[in-house]
C-alpha positions as CSV (number, residue, x, y, z in Angstrom):
1,M,122.2,50.6,82.5
2,S,124.2,53.8,81.5
3,R,127.6,54.4,83.4
4,E,126.5,57.3,85.4
5,R,123.2,55.8,86.6
6,T,125.2,52.6,87.3
7,A,128.1,54.7,89.0
8,Y,125.2,56.5,91.4
9,F,123.6,53.5,92.4
10,E,127.0,52.0,93.7
11,E,127.3,55.6,95.4
12,L,123.8,55.1,97.5
13,S,124.6,51.2,97.9
14,A,128.0,52.2,99.4
15,L,126.1,55.3,102.0
16,L,123.2,53.5,103.2
17,R,125.9,50.5,104.2
18,E,128.1,53.2,105.9
19,R,124.1,54.5,107.7
20,D,124.0,50.7,108.8
21,M,121.1,49.7,107.0
22,P,121.4,45.3,106.3
23,P,123.0,44.6,102.8
24,A,119.7,42.6,101.9
25,R,117.6,45.8,102.6
26,V,120.1,47.9,100.8
27,D,119.7,45.2,97.9
28,A,117.1,45.1,97.5
29,L,116.2,49.1,97.6
30,V,118.4,50.3,95.1
31,R,117.1,47.0,92.6
32,E,113.9,48.9,93.1
33,L,114.9,51.9,92.7
34,A,116.6,51.2,89.6
35,A,114.0,49.1,88.1
36,Y,111.4,52.6,88.9
37,A,114.2,54.7,86.9
38,V,114.1,52.4,83.8
39,E,110.0,53.4,83.9
40,A,111.0,56.9,84.6
41,R,113.7,57.8,82.2
42,S,114.7,61.2,83.5
43,P,118.1,61.8,85.1
44,L,118.7,59.9,88.4
45,V,119.1,63.4,90.2
46,E,116.7,65.3,88.8
47,E,114.2,61.9,89.9
48,F,115.8,61.1,93.1
49,G,118.2,64.3,94.2
50,P,121.6,63.8,94.7
51,A,122.6,60.2,96.2
52,G,123.4,61.6,99.4
53,E,120.3,63.3,100.1
54,L,118.5,60.5,99.1
55,A,119.9,58.1,101.5
56,D,119.7,60.4,103.9
57,R,115.9,60.4,103.8
58,L,116.1,56.8,103.7
59,T,118.0,56.8,106.8
60,D,116.3,58.6,108.5
61,R,115.5,56.9,111.2
62,Q,119.0,56.3,112.0
63,S,118.9,58.6,114.8
64,A,121.7,60.0,116.7
65,D,120.7,58.4,119.8
66,A,122.0,55.2,118.5
67,A,125.2,56.6,119.4
68,D,123.6,55.9,123.6
69,G,123.9,52.5,123.6
70,P,122.3,49.5,122.4
71,E,118.1,49.1,122.5
72,A,117.5,47.6,126.2
73,G,114.5,45.9,124.3
74,A,110.9,46.5,122.9
75,E,107.3,46.3,123.6
76,T,105.4,44.1,121.1
77,W,102.2,43.9,120.2
78,V,99.8,42.3,117.8
79,W,96.5,43.4,116.3
80,T,94.1,43.2,113.6
81,A,90.9,45.6,112.5
82,D,88.3,45.7,109.7
83,A,89.3,47.3,106.4
84,L,87.1,50.4,107.1
85,Q,89.4,50.5,110.2
86,E,92.9,50.5,109.6
87,V,94.2,53.3,108.4
88,R,92.3,55.3,111.2
89,L,93.9,52.5,113.9
90,L,97.6,52.8,111.9
91,E,97.5,56.4,112.3
92,R,96.7,56.6,115.7
93,F,99.0,53.5,116.9
94,G,101.6,55.1,114.8
95,G,101.2,58.5,117.0
96,Q,101.9,56.6,120.1
97,G,105.0,55.5,118.8
98,W,104.2,51.8,117.6
99,E,106.1,50.7,114.0
100,V,104.5,48.3,112.1
101,E,107.1,45.6,111.2
102,R,105.1,42.8,109.3
103,L,101.9,41.5,108.5
104,D,101.3,37.9,109.9
105,R,100.0,35.6,107.1
106,L,96.3,36.1,108.9
107,G,96.3,39.6,107.8
108,R,97.6,41.0,111.2
109,F,99.7,43.9,112.4
110,V,102.9,42.8,113.9
111,C,104.3,46.2,115.9
112,R,107.7,46.8,118.1
113,R,108.0,49.8,120.3
114,D,111.3,51.1,121.3
115,R,111.2,51.1,124.9
116,Q,113.7,54.3,125.2
117,H,113.3,56.3,122.4
118,P,109.5,56.1,121.1
119,L,109.3,57.9,118.0
120,R,105.7,58.6,115.8
121,W,105.5,57.0,113.0
122,A,103.0,57.4,109.9
123,Y,101.5,55.1,107.7
124,R,99.6,54.6,103.9
125,R,97.6,52.2,102.4
126,E,98.1,51.8,98.6
127,A,96.1,49.8,96.2
128,A,98.6,47.9,94.1
129,G,99.0,44.8,92.0
130,P,102.4,43.8,92.3
131,R,103.8,45.4,89.0
132,E,102.4,48.8,90.5
133,R,103.7,47.8,93.3
134,E,107.8,47.8,92.6
135,R,106.8,51.4,91.0
136,L,105.1,52.7,94.0
137,T,107.4,51.4,96.2
138,G,110.7,53.3,94.3
139,R,108.4,56.5,94.0
140,L,107.7,56.8,98.3
141,A,111.1,55.5,98.6
142,T,112.3,59.1,98.0
143,E,109.8,60.7,100.3
144,G,110.8,58.2,103.3
145,W,108.1,55.7,102.7
146,E,109.5,52.2,102.9
147,P,107.1,48.5,102.9
148,C,106.1,47.4,105.9
149,G,103.7,44.5,104.4
150,V,101.2,43.0,102.0
151,W,97.5,42.2,102.6
152,G,95.6,41.0,99.5
153,P,95.4,44.0,96.9
154,F,97.0,46.5,99.3
155,A,100.6,47.3,99.8
156,Y,101.8,49.0,103.6
157,F,104.3,51.8,103.9
158,K,105.2,53.5,107.1
159,R,107.6,56.2,107.7
160,P,109.4,58.0,111.3
161,E,107.8,60.9,111.8
162,A,111.2,62.1,112.7
163,A,111.5,62.7,108.3
164,V,109.0,65.2,108.8
165,T,108.9,66.9,112.5
166,G,112.6,66.1,113.5
167,P,112.5,65.7,117.3
168,A,109.2,66.8,117.8
169,A,108.5,63.1,116.9
170,R,109.9,61.9,120.0
171,L,107.0,60.5,122.8
172,S,108.3,61.2,126.6
173,R,105.6,59.6,127.9
174,P,103.9,56.7,125.7
175,P,100.8,55.1,126.7
176,A,100.5,51.9,127.8
177,P,99.9,49.2,124.8
178,P,96.5,48.6,124.2
179,R,94.6,45.8,125.7
180,R,92.3,44.9,122.1
181,R,93.8,43.6,119.9
182,V,90.7,42.9,117.2
183,Y,88.8,45.6,115.9
184,F,85.6,44.9,114.4
185,A,83.1,47.4,113.7
186,P,80.3,46.5,116.1
187,R,77.5,45.9,113.0
188,L,79.9,43.1,111.9
189,C,80.1,41.4,114.6
190,V,75.7,41.9,115.1
191,T,76.0,40.7,111.8
192,L,77.7,37.6,112.5
193,V,76.1,36.5,115.6
194,A,72.9,37.0,114.0
195,S,73.8,34.9,111.0
196,V,74.9,32.1,113.7
197,L,71.7,32.1,115.4
198,V,69.7,31.9,112.8
199,A,71.6,28.8,111.4
200,V,71.4,27.6,115.1
201,A,67.8,27.1,114.7
202,V,67.3,26.1,111.2
203,V,69.5,23.0,112.1
204,M,67.7,22.3,115.4
205,V,64.6,22.2,113.4
206,R,66.0,20.0,111.1
207,L,67.3,17.7,113.5
208,G,63.7,17.9,114.9
209,A,61.6,17.4,111.3
210,S,64.1,14.4,110.9
211,G,63.4,12.5,114.5
212,T,66.3,13.4,116.0
213,G,66.3,14.2,119.7
214,S,67.8,17.2,120.8
215,T,69.5,15.2,123.4
216,D,71.6,13.7,121.2
217,G,74.9,16.1,122.3
218,E,76.9,14.4,119.8
219,T,75.0,15.5,116.6
220,L,74.0,18.3,118.0
221,A,77.6,19.5,119.0
222,G,79.0,18.6,115.8
223,A,76.9,21.4,113.9
224,L,77.5,23.9,116.3
225,V,81.1,23.6,115.8
226,G,80.4,23.6,112.2
227,L,78.6,26.9,112.3
228,A,81.0,28.6,114.7
229,A,84.1,27.4,111.8
230,G,81.5,28.9,109.2
231,G,81.3,32.2,111.1
232,L,84.7,32.7,111.5
233,L,85.4,31.7,107.7
234,G,82.4,34.7,106.7
235,A,84.3,37.1,109.0
236,R,87.6,36.3,107.3
237,V,85.8,36.9,103.7
238,W,84.0,39.7,104.8
239,K,87.3,41.3,105.8
240,S,88.9,40.5,102.2
241,A,85.7,41.8,100.3
242,S,85.5,45.0,102.5
243,R,89.0,45.4,101.5
244,K,88.7,45.4,97.6
245,H,86.4,48.1,97.9
246,S,87.6,50.4,100.2
247,G,90.8,52.5,100.0
């Protein structure tokens, strides 16, 4: 790396730390930006703008309200949706002040909302492999987007609306947390239920043909448990497959 680039990223790191960005996050972000800069091969000021301006864009979420004192806690909420609905729902819930902190190992969105100063959030979903994701993260960082999770072939990014609209992004009366935690299209639920019912009928016919009485509770219970597990597995497979064909 040239002296000019080294000096640029050292200045950016120092500015981000001054703005109270966690050191581990600063290091990761600078590494991603540096990797992107190598691929871009253009002057850093031309690619990202002056280091001070880039630091400002990357720390827009650090509101001046922080001077009012520490947080009095935050609301938390975890939810999931099928791939066909999640982008729309992210937009809706982001408008209600919900910030996605991460996706858990089941692909659920783990969210929080500041109780004192809730802000609107914007989200975007991008299809990218591991190598593409690194370049994508660096490019989107210049626009204030930061990664908030990865699931399958998709990477999720968030940005506080304050980066675009300023004070208008603040919510004065956010709605109550949603009661629902699962959002699947009705046709998916109908298909799964119908599949399970058909499978139950097939199992019962086979049990009758083999001479096993319908009063054999243990056998029937075991079959039903297996069918239920299969239905749940099918739901996860359907969701995963849907993600590969949606954007």
